[in-house]
Every structure is written in C-alpha cells, then in structure tokens.
SERO-7084 format. One record per residue: residue in three letters; y, x, z of N, C-alpha, C in turn. Coordinates in steps of 0.001 Angstrom, whole numbers, plus 524288, in hexadecimal, padded with zeros to 5 digits. Example, Ala and Ser with C-alpha at 12.3 -4.5 7.8 and 13.67 -1.06 7.14 Angstrom:
BEGIN
ALA7E9C68338681E787EE6C8300C81E787F31C8339081E78 SER7F7368323281BA87FBDC8356681BE48001E8326481EBE 
end
This chain:
BEGIN
UNKD6A2B0A43CA73A0D6ECC0A237A70F5D739D0A325A7445 UNKD77D60A413A719ED7CBB0A4C9A746ED7EFD09F70A75D2 UNKD82CD09F87A7932D854A09AA8A7AD3D87F409802A7632 UNKD8A4109B1CA72B8D8CED098EAA6E24D891109611A6A9E UNKD848A09859A69BCD809A095DCA666DD7EC1090BBA68D3 UNKD7E05090AAA6DEAD7C6608BE1A709ED80A4087BEA702C UNKD858108951A70DCD89DD085ABA7077D8A4F08373A6AF0 UNKD89B8086C8A66F4D89F7084F2A618FD858708123A6062 UNKD80F20822FA6264D7C8007EB2A6186D7D7707961A640B UNKD7F8E07974A68C8D80C50748BA6B7AD850F0719AA6894 UNKD88EC07468A66AAD8D380720EA63B3D8B2E06F74A5EC0 UNKD87CD0723BA5BE2D859B07010A570DD823006B50A5820 UNKD7F3806B7BA5C64D7BFB06708A5DDDD7F6006257A5F34 UNKD83A606347A61EED874105F08A635ED896505C6BA5E7F UNKD8B4505F8CA5ABED8D8E05D4EA5604D896A05AE4A527C UNKD84A105CF9A5288D807505AC8A4F4AD7F1405543A510F UNKD7FB50542CA561AD7E7F04F00A5834D833C04B6BA5861 UNKD879004D16A5624D8C5204A00A564ED8BF404549A52B0 UNKD8F2C04152A53BED8F3B03CA3A5079D927903D69A4B7F UNKD9558041C4A4B2CD9883042E7A4690D954504638A42D1 UNKD94CE044B7A3DD6D91D6047FAA3A2FD948004D39A394A UNKD919605168A390DD939C056B6A384FD97E8057ECA3C45 UNKD971205672A412DD9B15056ECA453BD9CA305C95A463F UNKD990F06042A451CD9A61065BFA460AD9EC60679BA4281 UNKD9F9A064E8A3E0EDA3FE0663DA3AA1DA84906224A3AC2 UNKDA6EA05D51A3C01DAABA0590BA3BE7DAF04059B2A3FF8 UNKDADDD05C49A446ADB1F505CF1A485ADB65C06055A463A UNKDB50B06423A42DCDB92A06764A4086DBC800642CA3CC0 UNKDB9EE060D0A39BDDBCBE05D66A361EDC047059B6A392C UNKDBE4E057A7A3D73DC16C05416A40AFDC64C056C5A42CC UNKDC5C005BA7A4498DCA4505E8FA4693DCE4605F65A423E UNKDCC7C060B0A3D87DD0150616BA3923DD2F005C59A37D0 UNKDD02105801A37D5DD299052F3A36BCDD6AD051A7A3AE0 UNKDD55905293A3FD0DD91C0519BA4406DDDED05512A437F UNKDDD38059EFA41D2DE19E05D7DA4116DE52F05B90A3CBE UNKDE2F3059BAA3876DE611057AFA3421DE919052DDA35DE UNKDE68A04F62A38BDDE93304AB1A3AB5DEDA404C33A3E64 UNKDECB205001A41C4DF0BE051BFA4572DF56C0540CA4289 UNKDF46C05727A3E87DF8BE0595EA3B72DFBD105511A38AE UNKDF91205134A3693DFBA604CDAA33E5DFEF7049BDA37C5 UNKDFCDD048C9A3C68DFFC1045F6A4065E04A7048FCA4207 UNKE042404E1BA42B5E08A10514FA443BE0CC505137A3FF2 UNKE0B0805166A3B13E0EAF05168A36BAE11A504C3BA366B UNKE0EEB047DCA3711E118D042C7A36EAE151604210A3BA0 UNKE13960443AA401DE16D8043CEA44CEE1BE7046E2A4422 UNKE1B8704BA4A41FCE202004EEFA4146E23BE04CABA3D1B UNKE218F04A24A3927E24C40481CA34E2E28120436AA3693 UNKE270104141A3B2FE2A1E03CDCA3D1CE2F7403E98A3F26 UNKE3022043A6A3FFCE350D0458BA4233E3881047F9A3E06 
end
C-alpha cells in the first residue's frame, strides 16, 4: 500500500469512531455553516457604518 492509502484508511477509521454521526461529511457542512455565519456577521458589521 502507498502512504496515501494508509493515511486515507487511518482518516476513515478516525471519523468512523467519532461521536458525530456521518462525521466524514459533517465537517464539510460545518465549514459551510461557519462561512455563512461569517459572511452574515461581516455584512451586519459593515452596515453599521
């Protein structure tokens, strides 16, 4: 096995044992939610001036 395959297997094992359901996909959703919140915060901050 290549190093990449070993790393991917370890990564999948880590997320499979996570306390978050479907954590291998939920982290992407979390990043998107944080990005939307950040954009909303920036918009409200700029609108104060």
